[in-house]
C-alpha positions in Angstrom: 123.7 1.4 -59.5 124.8 5.0 -59.0 122.7 8.0 -59.5 124.5 11.2 -60.4 123.1 14.8 -60.0 124.9 17.7 -61.5 124.5 21.3 -60.3 126.2 24.7 -60.6 125.6 25.5 -64.2 124.3 28.8 -65.4 125.1 31.9 -67.4 128.4 33.7 -67.2 130.2 36.3 -69.2 133.4 35.5 -71.0 136.3 35.4 -68.6 134.1 34.4 -65.7 134.0 31.4 -63.5 131.7 28.6 -62.4 132.0 25.6 -60.2 130.1 22.5 -61.1 129.2 19.8 -58.6 128.2 16.2 -59.2 126.6 14.4 -56.2 126.6 10.6 -56.3 123.9 8.4 -54.6 126.5 6.2 -53.0 130.1 6.1 -52.1 132.6 6.9 -54.8 135.5 5.9 -52.7 136.1 2.7 -54.6 135.4 4.1 -58.0 138.7 4.5 -59.7 137.9 7.1 -62.4 135.2 9.8 -62.4 135.0 12.5 -65.0 133.2 15.4 -66.7 132.1 15.3 -70.3 130.4 17.7 -72.8 129.1 17.2 -76.3 131.6 17.7 -79.1 131.1 18.0 -82.9 130.8 14.5 -84.4 130.8 12.9 -80.9 128.1 12.2 -78.4 130.3 13.4 -75.5 133.9 14.3 -75.2 136.0 14.1 -72.1 136.6 17.4 -70.4 138.5 16.1 -67.3 138.9 13.0 -65.2 140.4 12.1 -61.9 141.4 8.8 -60.4 141.0 7.6 -56.9 144.7 8.3 -56.5 144.3 11.9 -57.5 145.7 11.6 -61.0 144.0 14.0 -63.4 143.6 14.3 -67.2 142.3 17.3 -69.1 141.2 18.0 -72.6 143.8 20.3 -74.3 141.1 23.0 -74.7 140.6 23.4 -71.0 144.1 22.8 -69.6 145.1 25.6 -67.3 141.6 26.8 -66.9 139.6 23.9 -65.5 140.3 21.9 -62.3 138.7 18.6 -61.4 138.5 17.4 -57.9 136.7 14.8 -55.8 135.6 14.6 -52.2 135.0 11.0 -51.4 133.7 11.8 -48.0 130.8 13.8 -49.6 130.4 11.4 -52.6 130.9 14.5 -54.8 133.1 15.5 -57.6 133.7 19.1 -58.8 134.8 21.0 -61.9 136.1 24.4 -61.3 136.0 26.4 -64.5 137.9 29.7 -64.9 138.5 32.0 -67.8 135.5 30.7 -69.5 135.1 31.2 -73.2 132.0 31.2 -75.4 133.1 27.8 -76.9 132.8 26.3 -73.4 129.1 26.7 -73.7 127.6 23.2 -73.4 125.7 20.8 -71.2 128.2 19.2 -68.8 127.7 15.6 -67.7 129.5 13.7 -64.9 130.3 10.1 -65.3 131.5 7.2 -63.2 132.4 3.7 -64.3 132.2 0.9 -61.8 132.2 -2.8 -62.2 132.1 -2.3 -65.9 129.0 -0.2 -65.9 128.9 3.5 -66.9 126.6 5.9 -65.2 125.7 9.4 -66.3 123.9 12.4 -64.8 121.3 14.4 -66.6 123.7 17.3 -67.1 123.9 20.9 -66.2 123.9 23.7 -68.8 126.7 26.2 -68.9 126.2 29.3 -71.1 129.1 31.7 -71.7 128.1 34.8 -73.5 128.2 38.6 -73.2 
């Protein structure tokens, strides 16, 4: 099993920045894909960004050019750098890993973008 704990959420004005972190309870070195999700209309959670063990990244169109996902395998941690935040980015952000066919989720961290 893998336990995930997100942190770094909070309130920020439009145009501001936040950096989310997701700490895993064990090594993520051998976990191919890790990602960040947030709720979307009609869906439980929608992919925001993902990164493979080889460093390949994928982003939702709505965050391309503003968000950057990264991972530090030595620290068992993944990050989501969020810049130029918009009110529509307001959401609970969840990190996710899939390993040996099992999907693990953190409890989420709330990001609020408002003036």
